[in-house]
N, C-alpha and C positions, 0 to 999 in steps of 0.2 A: 485221602485215599491211604486207604492200608493194608497188606495180608496178613493171611495164617501162619503162611511157609518161610514167612521171610524174599520172599520175592520183592525187589524193584519198582513198585508200579509208577513210581515219578516219576519216570524215563520213558513211562509207555506215552507212546506214541498212540498206539491200537486203542487204548482207553481214556488216553484224554478225550479222541475224538470218534471213542460213540457210549459216552457218556459213560462209564466201566463209575463204578461208588463204592470199589475196590470189598474185599475179602470180609475182612474187618466186619466194616458197616452194613455188609447185606445178609453175612451171619453165611459167607459159602457161596454166596450166588453173583459174585459179580458182574455176570451177561445174563443175570433171570434166567438160569440155571443154574444146582449141584455143582459146586467144583469139586470133584472126587478128590483131592488132595487135601482144600480145605473137609469135609467128610469125612476123612482117613483122622486128623486132628483135630475138629471134633468130637469126633465120638474113645476113639483112644488117646488121643496123644501123641505130640511129634516122636513119640515112643514107637508105638504099631505105622506109623508113616516109613519111620529108617529099617522098619523090620520088611514089612514090602518093598522099598527100597531095595535092601538087601538081596532079599530074595530073586528081585528084581534086574538086580546086577548080574548074579549067577547064573538066571538065566538066558543070557545074552551073550556072557561069558563061555555058555558052554557051547552057545552057534556056534562056534571055532568059524567065524570064515575070515579066510583068508583075507591074510595083510591088517586087518582091524587090529588095534591094540588090546589089549585090557579094559573094560570100562568101572573104572571106581568106584564116579557118581554120576548121578541125573540131579536133572534142575525140573522146578518147577517151565512151563513154557507157555505163550496160547500158541493156540492152530494156526495164527492166523501169520505166524514165524514159519513155525515149522511144514505148512502146509503146501509142499511143495508140484506137482505141477509132471504126474509122469507121460511120455510118447507110447504109444499100447505095440502090439505088430501091426495094427491093422490104421496106423496115421493117428488115433484118435489120439483126445491129450484127458487131464483125468486126475481130478486131487481126490484121496484115500482118505486126508481129516478133517473137519469143519474145524473153524477158523475162529468160531468161538467158544472151543472146549479147550481146558489147560492139560496136557503131559507132563509127564516127562521124560526129560531129553538129554542129551549131549552131542555133541559136537568130537569129531575124537581127528587126524592128520593120521593117511596111511602109509605104511609099513613101509609103501613099494617106493613114494613121490618122488626125482628127480631130480631137488632143483630146478626142474622146465615145468612139468605139470604136474600141478599139487591138486592131489586131489583128498578128500571128504572122507568120511562116513556121519549120516545121522540118524540119532536113533531117537525112535516118538515111541512111545508105551503107555499106555495103561492096564489097569484089569481084565481089558478081554483080550489084549492083542499088545507087540515088539512089528514096527514096520525099523527095515533097517534099508539107505538108502547111498550109492554111491554118489558125490556129484562135486566139479570143478569151482572155481569161484565164486563167490558168492553162492549157490548152489546150483551154478547154470549146468544144465546137461545132465537132470538126476537122473538116476538109474535105480530102479528096484529091487532091493538085492533080495531080503526077506519077508513079507506079510506073515505070520506065524501069529494063527489062535490061540487064547492062553485056556 
């Protein structure tokens, strides 16, 4: 099992448990549907993907989220690892992502951490949206900060 984008597939327990065949072996469809990261690479090369990532990073940094450091890199992430469950005001819980999709994302520590309470920002994006959340250790108590259509 191997990737087109450089993701470390060998250590992905989700992929092993869901019979993932890898990007290279499935022409960019590791979970039965086209991965947008692989599609970029297959149609335009890694240069096109890097152009897209640069544009996306500029969009994320221009959001001006208080306490969030500048994002410098986005990595391919499987939805199962970043699909957090958010509490809505009515008490309902909801997930916004698809466990079997690949997204570009990053995690950075908040600039306002005081040593006792550690908060992180999680950034997840694709061609259609940018999602930014803030949460505690291991994704606990996530709060949706931005969900923006692109």
